[in-house]
C-alpha positions as CSV (number, residue, x, y, z in Angstrom):
1,M,-108.0,-55.5,75.0
2,P,-111.2,-53.5,74.6
3,R,-113.2,-52.8,77.8
4,N,-116.9,-53.4,78.3
5,D,-119.1,-50.4,77.4
6,S,-121.0,-48.7,80.1
7,S,-124.3,-50.5,79.3
8,S,-123.0,-54.0,79.9
9,V,-122.9,-56.0,83.1
10,P,-120.0,-54.7,85.3
11,T,-117.1,-57.1,85.7
12,V,-114.9,-56.8,88.8
13,L,-111.5,-58.3,89.6
14,V,-110.8,-58.6,93.3
15,V,-107.1,-59.1,94.3
16,D,-106.3,-59.9,97.9
17,D,-103.9,-62.4,99.6
18,S,-106.7,-63.3,102.1
19,L,-109.0,-66.0,100.7
20,D,-111.6,-65.0,103.3
21,A,-111.6,-61.4,102.0
22,L,-111.9,-62.6,98.4
23,D,-114.9,-64.8,99.3
24,L,-116.5,-62.0,101.3
25,V,-116.4,-59.5,98.4
26,K,-117.6,-62.1,95.9
27,R,-120.6,-63.1,98.1
28,L,-121.5,-59.4,98.4
29,L,-121.3,-58.5,94.7
30,Q,-122.5,-61.6,92.8
31,P,-126.1,-61.5,94.0
32,L,-126.3,-57.9,92.7
33,G,-125.4,-58.9,89.1
34,Y,-121.7,-58.2,89.1
35,V,-119.4,-60.6,87.3
36,V,-116.6,-61.3,89.8
37,Y,-113.1,-62.6,89.2
38,T,-110.7,-63.2,92.1
39,A,-106.9,-63.5,92.4
40,D,-104.8,-64.0,95.5
41,N,-101.7,-62.4,94.1
42,V,-100.7,-59.9,91.5
43,G,-99.3,-62.4,89.1
44,K,-102.7,-64.1,88.8
45,A,-104.4,-60.7,88.5
46,V,-102.2,-59.7,85.6
47,E,-103.0,-63.0,83.8
48,I,-106.8,-62.4,84.3
49,L,-106.5,-58.8,83.0
50,S,-104.8,-60.1,79.8
51,Q,-107.7,-62.5,79.2
52,V,-110.9,-60.8,80.4
53,S,-112.4,-57.4,80.0
54,I,-112.5,-55.9,83.5
55,D,-114.4,-52.7,84.5
56,V,-113.3,-52.3,88.1
57,L,-110.2,-53.6,90.0
58,I,-110.5,-53.9,93.8
59,T,-107.1,-54.6,95.2
60,D,-105.5,-54.9,98.6
61,L,-102.6,-52.6,99.4
62,K,-100.2,-54.9,101.2
63,M,-99.5,-58.3,99.5
64,P,-96.5,-60.6,99.4
65,R,-93.8,-60.1,96.7
66,V,-95.7,-57.5,94.6
67,S,-97.9,-54.9,96.3
68,G,-101.3,-53.5,95.3
69,M,-99.6,-50.1,94.6
70,E,-97.5,-51.7,91.9
71,L,-100.6,-53.4,90.5
72,I,-102.4,-50.0,90.3
73,R,-99.4,-48.5,88.5
74,Y,-99.4,-51.4,86.0
75,V,-103.1,-51.1,85.4
76,R,-103.0,-47.4,84.9
77,D,-100.1,-47.8,82.4
78,T,-101.8,-50.6,80.5
79,Y,-105.6,-50.3,80.9
80,R,-106.3,-46.6,81.5
81,D,-110.1,-46.9,81.6
82,I,-110.4,-49.5,84.3
83,G,-111.8,-48.1,87.6
84,I,-109.7,-48.9,90.7
85,V,-110.6,-49.2,94.4
86,M,-107.7,-49.6,96.8
87,I,-108.6,-51.4,100.1
88,T,-106.3,-51.9,103.0
89,G,-106.3,-53.0,106.6
90,Y,-103.5,-50.5,107.4
91,P,-105.1,-47.1,106.5
92,S,-103.1,-43.9,106.6
93,I,-103.1,-40.5,105.0
94,D,-99.8,-41.2,103.2
95,S,-101.1,-44.5,101.7
96,A,-104.4,-42.8,100.6
97,V,-102.6,-39.9,98.9
98,E,-100.1,-42.3,97.3
99,S,-102.8,-44.6,96.0
100,V,-104.7,-41.7,94.4
101,K,-101.4,-40.4,93.0
102,Q,-100.8,-43.7,91.3
103,G,-104.3,-43.8,89.9
104,A,-106.8,-45.3,92.3
105,D,-110.3,-43.8,92.0
106,E,-111.4,-44.7,95.5
107,Y,-109.7,-45.6,98.8
108,L,-111.5,-48.0,101.2
109,P,-110.1,-48.9,104.7
110,K,-110.8,-52.3,106.2
111,P,-113.1,-53.4,107.7
112,F,-115.8,-51.9,105.4
113,T,-119.5,-52.4,105.3
114,R,-121.5,-53.7,102.4
115,K,-122.9,-50.2,102.0
116,E,-119.5,-48.6,101.9
117,L,-118.2,-51.1,99.3
118,L,-121.2,-50.6,97.0
119,A,-121.0,-46.8,97.3
120,A,-117.3,-47.0,96.3
121,L,-118.1,-49.2,93.3
122,E,-120.9,-46.9,92.1
123,E,-118.6,-43.9,92.4
124,V,-115.8,-45.7,90.4
125,L,-118.2,-46.9,87.7
126,E,-119.5,-43.4,87.3
127,K,-116.0,-42.0,87.0
128,R,-115.2,-44.8,84.5
129,R,-118.3,-44.0,82.4
130,Q,-117.4,-40.3,82.3
131,R,-113.8,-41.2,81.4
132,L,-115.0,-43.3,78.5
133,L,-117.3,-40.6,77.3
134,G,-114.7,-37.8,77.6
135,N,-111.6,-39.6,76.4
136,V,-112.3,-42.5,74.1
137,Q,-112.5,-41.9,70.3
138,P,-114.3,-41.5,68.1
139,V,-117.6,-39.9,69.1
140,P,-120.3,-42.6,68.5
141,A,-122.1,-42.3,65.2
142,R,-125.4,-42.2,67.0
143,A,-124.3,-39.1,68.8
144,A,-123.2,-37.1,65.7
145,W,-126.0,-35.8,63.5
146,E,-125.8,-33.2,60.8
147,G,-122.8,-31.4,62.4
148,M,-124.3,-31.6,65.8
149,I,-123.4,-33.9,68.7
150,G,-125.7,-35.1,71.4
151,E,-127.1,-38.2,73.0
152,S,-129.3,-36.6,75.6
153,P,-133.1,-36.9,75.3
154,A,-133.3,-33.2,74.9
155,M,-131.1,-33.2,71.8
156,Q,-132.7,-36.3,70.4
157,H,-136.0,-34.4,70.6
158,V,-134.4,-31.5,68.7
159,F,-133.1,-33.8,66.0
160,S,-136.6,-35.2,65.6
161,L,-138.1,-31.7,65.2
162,I,-135.4,-30.8,62.6
163,E,-136.5,-33.8,60.5
164,K,-140.1,-32.7,60.7
165,A,-139.3,-29.1,59.9
166,A,-137.1,-30.1,56.9
167,S,-140.0,-32.0,55.3
168,V,-142.4,-29.0,55.2
169,K,-142.1,-25.4,53.9
170,A,-143.3,-23.5,57.0
171,T,-141.3,-20.8,58.8
172,V,-139.3,-21.9,61.8
173,L,-138.5,-20.0,65.0
174,I,-135.4,-21.3,66.9
175,T,-135.1,-20.2,70.5
176,G,-132.4,-20.8,73.1
177,E,-129.6,-19.1,75.0
178,S,-126.6,-17.7,73.3
179,G,-124.1,-20.3,72.2
180,T,-126.6,-23.2,72.1
181,G,-126.2,-23.7,68.3
182,K,-129.2,-22.0,66.7
183,E,-127.4,-21.5,63.3
184,L,-126.4,-25.2,63.3
185,V,-130.0,-26.2,63.6
186,A,-131.0,-23.8,60.8
187,R,-128.3,-25.2,58.6
188,A,-129.5,-28.8,59.3
189,I,-133.1,-27.9,58.4
190,H,-131.9,-26.3,55.1
191,Y,-129.6,-29.1,54.0
192,K,-132.1,-31.8,54.8
193,S,-134.9,-30.0,52.9
194,D,-135.6,-29.9,49.2
195,R,-133.8,-26.5,49.1
196,A,-130.4,-28.1,49.9
197,S,-129.0,-27.4,46.5
198,R,-129.6,-23.6,46.8
199,A,-128.1,-21.0,49.0
200,F,-128.2,-20.9,52.8
201,V,-127.8,-17.3,53.9
202,P,-127.2,-16.5,57.7
203,V,-127.8,-13.0,58.8
204,N,-127.0,-11.6,62.3
205,C,-129.7,-8.9,62.7
206,G,-128.0,-7.6,65.8
207,G,-124.7,-7.1,64.1
208,I,-125.9,-4.8,61.3
209,P,-126.6,-1.1,62.1
210,E,-130.3,-0.3,61.9
211,T,-129.7,2.3,59.2
212,L,-128.1,-0.3,56.9
213,L,-130.3,-3.4,57.8
214,E,-133.0,-2.7,55.2
215,S,-130.4,-2.2,52.4
216,E,-128.6,-5.4,53.5
217,L,-131.7,-7.5,53.5
218,F,-133.5,-6.2,50.4
219,G,-130.8,-4.5,48.4
220,H,-130.6,-1.0,47.0
221,L,-130.5,0.9,43.7
222,K,-127.7,3.2,42.7
223,G,-128.1,6.6,44.3
224,A,-130.8,5.5,46.7
225,F,-128.8,7.1,49.6
226,T,-125.4,8.7,50.1
227,G,-122.7,6.2,49.4
228,A,-124.9,4.0,47.2
229,I,-122.5,4.3,44.2
230,D,-123.8,1.0,42.6
231,S,-127.0,-1.0,42.7
232,R,-126.7,-4.2,44.9
233,V,-129.0,-7.1,45.7
234,G,-129.7,-8.0,49.3
235,F,-129.6,-11.2,51.3
236,F,-133.1,-12.1,50.3
237,Q,-132.3,-12.0,46.6
238,T,-129.1,-14.0,47.3
239,A,-131.2,-16.6,49.1
240,D,-133.8,-16.9,46.4
241,G,-134.8,-20.6,46.1
242,G,-133.0,-21.3,49.3
243,T,-133.1,-20.4,53.0
244,I,-132.4,-17.2,54.9
245,F,-131.6,-17.5,58.7
246,L,-132.4,-14.3,60.6
247,D,-130.6,-14.7,63.8
248,E,-131.3,-12.4,66.8
249,I,-134.6,-11.4,65.2
250,S,-135.5,-9.6,68.4
251,E,-133.0,-6.9,67.7
252,M,-135.0,-5.7,64.7
253,S,-136.7,-2.3,65.1
254,L,-140.5,-2.2,64.9
255,A,-140.2,-0.4,61.5
256,M,-138.1,-3.2,60.1
257,Q,-140.5,-5.7,61.5
258,V,-143.3,-4.2,59.5
259,K,-141.2,-4.6,56.3
260,L,-140.3,-8.2,57.1
261,L,-143.9,-9.0,57.8
262,R,-144.8,-7.8,54.3
263,V,-142.1,-10.1,52.9
264,L,-143.7,-13.0,54.7
265,Q,-147.2,-12.1,53.6
266,E,-146.6,-11.1,50.0
267,K,-143.4,-13.2,49.2
268,E,-141.8,-10.2,47.7
269,V,-139.2,-7.5,48.6
270,C,-138.7,-3.9,47.5
271,M,-135.1,-2.6,47.1
272,V,-134.3,0.7,48.7
273,G,-134.8,3.4,46.2
274,S,-137.3,1.4,44.1
275,S,-141.1,1.2,44.0
276,R,-141.2,-2.0,42.1
277,P,-141.5,-5.2,44.3
278,Q,-139.6,-8.3,43.3
279,K,-141.0,-11.8,44.0
280,V,-138.7,-14.1,46.0
281,N,-139.0,-17.7,46.9
282,V,-137.2,-17.8,50.3
283,R,-137.8,-20.0,53.3
284,I,-137.4,-17.9,56.5
285,I,-135.9,-19.3,59.7
286,A,-135.5,-17.0,62.6
287,G,-133.5,-17.3,65.8
288,T,-133.5,-15.5,69.1
289,N,-132.2,-15.8,72.6
290,K,-135.0,-13.6,74.0
291,H,-138.5,-14.6,75.1
292,L,-140.5,-12.9,72.4
293,P,-143.9,-13.0,74.2
294,D,-142.3,-10.8,76.9
295,L,-141.1,-8.4,74.2
296,I,-144.6,-8.3,72.7
297,Q,-146.1,-7.3,76.1
298,R,-143.5,-4.5,76.4
299,G,-144.3,-3.3,72.9
300,R,-140.9,-4.2,71.4
301,F,-142.0,-7.0,69.1
302,R,-145.0,-7.3,66.8
303,D,-147.4,-10.1,67.7
304,D,-148.5,-10.5,64.1
305,L,-144.9,-11.1,63.1
306,Y,-144.4,-13.5,66.0
307,F,-147.3,-15.6,64.8
308,R,-146.0,-15.6,61.3
309,L,-142.5,-16.8,62.4
310,N,-143.6,-19.2,65.1
311,V,-145.3,-21.8,62.8
312,I,-142.7,-24.4,63.9
313,S,-140.9,-23.8,67.1
314,I,-137.6,-25.5,68.2
315,E,-136.2,-24.7,71.6
316,L,-132.6,-25.5,72.2
317,P,-131.6,-26.7,75.7
318,P,-128.7,-25.0,77.5
319,L,-125.6,-27.1,77.8
320,R,-126.1,-27.5,81.6
321,E,-129.3,-29.4,80.9
322,R,-127.8,-31.8,78.4
323,G,-126.0,-34.2,80.9
324,D,-123.3,-36.3,79.3
325,D,-123.4,-34.4,76.0
326,V,-120.8,-32.0,77.5
327,L,-118.3,-34.9,77.7
328,L,-119.0,-35.9,74.1
329,L,-118.5,-32.3,73.0
330,A,-115.3,-31.9,75.0
331,R,-113.9,-35.0,73.3
332,H,-115.0,-33.8,69.9
333,F,-113.4,-30.4,70.3
334,A,-110.2,-31.9,71.8
335,H,-109.7,-34.0,68.6
336,K,-110.7,-31.1,66.3
337,Y,-108.2,-28.6,67.7
338,A,-105.4,-31.1,68.3
339,E,-105.6,-32.0,64.6
340,E,-105.7,-28.4,63.6
341,M,-102.7,-27.5,65.7
342,G,-100.7,-30.7,65.0
343,R,-100.6,-31.6,68.7
344,P,-101.4,-34.8,70.5
345,V,-105.0,-35.2,71.6
346,P,-105.1,-34.5,75.4
347,T,-106.9,-36.6,77.9
348,F,-108.9,-35.1,80.7
349,S,-108.5,-36.1,84.4
350,D,-111.5,-37.6,86.1
351,R,-111.9,-34.5,88.2
352,V,-111.9,-32.3,85.1
353,L,-114.6,-34.5,83.5
354,E,-116.6,-34.2,86.7
355,Q,-116.2,-30.4,86.7
356,F,-117.4,-30.3,83.1
357,R,-120.5,-32.1,84.2
358,C,-121.3,-29.8,87.1
359,Y,-120.2,-26.4,85.7
360,P,-123.2,-24.2,84.6
361,W,-121.7,-23.2,81.2
362,P,-123.3,-19.7,80.9
363,G,-121.8,-19.5,77.4
364,N,-123.1,-22.9,76.5
365,V,-121.4,-24.9,73.6
366,R,-119.5,-21.8,72.4
367,E,-117.9,-21.4,75.8
368,L,-117.0,-25.1,76.0
369,E,-115.4,-25.0,72.5
370,N,-113.4,-21.9,73.3
371,L,-112.2,-23.4,76.5
372,I,-111.1,-26.7,74.9
373,Q,-109.3,-24.8,72.1
374,R,-107.4,-22.8,74.7
375,L,-106.5,-25.9,76.8
376,V,-105.2,-27.7,73.7
377,A,-103.1,-24.7,72.7
378,M,-101.7,-23.9,76.1
379,S,-101.3,-27.2,78.0
380,D,-97.8,-28.5,78.5
381,S,-99.0,-32.0,79.4
382,D,-100.9,-34.8,77.6
383,T,-103.4,-34.8,80.5
384,I,-105.6,-31.8,81.4
385,T,-106.0,-31.4,85.2
386,V,-108.0,-29.1,87.4
387,S,-105.0,-26.8,87.6
388,D,-105.3,-26.1,83.9
389,L,-108.8,-24.8,84.2
390,P,-109.6,-21.0,84.4
391,P,-110.1,-19.5,87.9
392,S,-113.9,-19.0,87.3
393,M,-114.4,-22.8,86.9
394,K,-112.3,-23.6,90.0
395,T,-114.4,-21.2,92.1
396,S,-117.6,-22.8,90.7
397,D,-116.2,-26.2,91.4
398,L,-115.6,-25.3,95.1
399,L,-119.0,-23.7,95.6
400,L,-121.2,-25.8,93.5
401,G,-119.6,-29.3,93.6
402,G,-121.8,-30.3,96.5
403,G,-124.4,-27.5,96.8
404,F,-124.8,-25.1,99.6
405,H,-126.0,-27.7,102.1
406,R,-122.5,-28.8,103.0
407,S,-120.6,-27.7,106.1
408,L,-117.5,-25.5,105.9
409,A,-115.4,-28.5,107.0
410,E,-116.8,-30.6,104.1
411,V,-116.1,-27.8,101.6
412,E,-112.6,-27.4,102.9
413,A,-111.9,-31.2,102.8
414,E,-113.2,-31.3,99.2
415,Y,-110.9,-28.4,98.2
416,I,-107.9,-30.0,99.8
417,R,-108.5,-33.2,97.9
418,H,-108.8,-31.2,94.6
419,V,-105.6,-29.4,95.3
420,L,-103.7,-32.6,96.1
421,E,-105.0,-34.2,92.8
422,S,-104.0,-31.1,90.8
423,V,-100.4,-31.5,92.0
424,K,-100.4,-35.3,91.8
425,G,-100.2,-35.8,95.6
426,N,-97.2,-33.5,96.1
427,K,-97.8,-32.2,99.7
428,T,-95.1,-29.5,99.5
429,Q,-96.8,-28.0,96.4
430,A,-100.2,-28.5,97.9
431,A,-99.2,-26.6,101.1
432,K,-97.8,-23.8,99.0
433,I,-101.0,-23.4,97.0
434,L,-103.1,-23.6,100.1
435,G,-100.9,-21.0,101.8
436,I,-100.1,-23.2,104.8
437,D,-97.1,-25.1,106.1
438,R,-96.7,-28.9,105.8
439,K,-97.5,-29.5,109.5
440,T,-100.9,-27.7,109.1
441,L,-101.5,-29.6,105.9
442,R,-101.0,-32.9,107.8
443,E,-103.4,-31.8,110.5
444,K,-106.0,-30.9,107.8
445,L,-105.5,-34.2,106.0
446,E,-106.3,-36.0,109.2
447,K,-109.6,-34.1,109.3
448,V,-110.2,-34.9,105.6
449,S,-109.7,-38.6,106.5
450,S,-112.2,-38.3,109.4
451,I,-114.8,-36.5,107.2
452,S,-114.4,-39.2,104.5
453,K,-115.2,-41.9,107.2
454,G,-118.2,-39.8,108.6
455,E,-116.5,-39.1,111.9
456,P,-117.1,-35.9,113.7
457,T,-114.3,-33.3,113.8
458,S,-113.4,-30.9,116.5
459,P,-113.5,-27.2,115.8
460,S,-110.2,-25.7,114.8
C-alpha cells in the first residue's frame, strides 16, 4: 500500500498491551494534529497496517505472544518506508542495539516525557522524509527540468532565470563552483531558445593551450603557422546561427580577451593567417568558477569584456546549499548507473542519507555523481551503508555531524553508534573496528546510553 507523502498529516500507529499507555500516547499526539491508530497486540497492528497508510509505528518491546521486535522485523520487510520508534519499560543496551539492528529508527525507554516522545517522532519523521527522497522512484517530475534536478528554492530560481535568458538574445555569464553544472545551464538556455535547431558548441578555454586557442576559436588558413597543413574553421564558425559556451573564461589571456571583445562588438571573426573578417551570428554564453571582479582589480581580466559578458548573470549554488536536492540527485544517479551496469538499484541506509545531507561536497554535483557511480559498481549489497563510504566522508561525518560545540564524550558516543550501525549491531565486529575488546565496548555502550538520556558521565 502506498504511504503518505511527506506533506500530508502524519499518521501514527501505537502498539502496546497496556491500554493506559495507548490512551496516554493518543492524548499527547492528537491535539498536535497527528492521526493516531492504536492496537493492543501485534495481530491487530498487522491488520491496521494492511488497511491504513501509516507513517510512524510506535511499538512496545515486550508483549504477549508476539513481541514488538517481531513486529519491527515484519514492518521492515513489508513497509520499508515506515518510521519506527521502539518503547520499553525494560531498557537495556542489548535491547537498544537489537531494535536498531532489526530496523527501529529511535529507542525510547519508559517512562518518557511528552517532550521526549515528540522529539523522537520529529527525528523519525525526518529520517522517513529523507528515506523517501533518497530511495523512492522515480524522481518527481517537478524536480526534473531540462536535464537538471532540483526542488530547492535556489535551483527553482535558477530555472526561472534560464527561462528568461532563453527568451532574449543577450550574452549570459554563468558563475559557480566547479561541478555545479554550468554547462547544463548553458545547454538549457540554448535548447529553450529560438536557436535550438542549430549547433551548441561547448569550449573549455582552460583545456586548450594558449598558443592554439585563437586557432581553435576562429579557425586558420593553410600555412598560417607551422603544422597548418590545411585550412580549418573554428568553433565560432561551427556555432554560426547557434550558441557557443566558453567555459572557464577566466583562463583566457588578456591578448585573447581583446580578440573576443572584438567578436562581441563587431559580430565577426578573423581566421589566423587571414586579414578578411567573417560575419558570424553566434550567441555567447560564458562560464567561470572565479570571481571576475577580483581578477579585474588584479589586472587579469578586462573590465570592458566583463561588462559585455555580464548582461544576464546566473549564479549556481553549491550542492551544500541545496538542501534535499542532494538526496534527489543521489537517487537519480543510483538509477542511472544501476541501469547502465545491469545491476539492481541500491538503497541507502538512513545514516548514509543523513551523511549526504551534512557533507560539504567540495566537488559539488560532479563529486556526488562519481561517488554514486563507484558505490553502484563496487557494493556487494543491495543497501549502501556508512561502511561503504570513502574515508574522507566518514571523517567529515564524525567531525561535522554535530558541529564543534559537542563534548568529546558526545562525539565518541556518536561514533560508536555509527560503527554499530555499519556492522548491523555486531558487537564483536564493532569492537574490532574500534580497536577495543568487548568488555571495553560494553562499558562505552553504557556511557552511550547515559549520554542519550542526558545523564552526566564520569571521566574515564
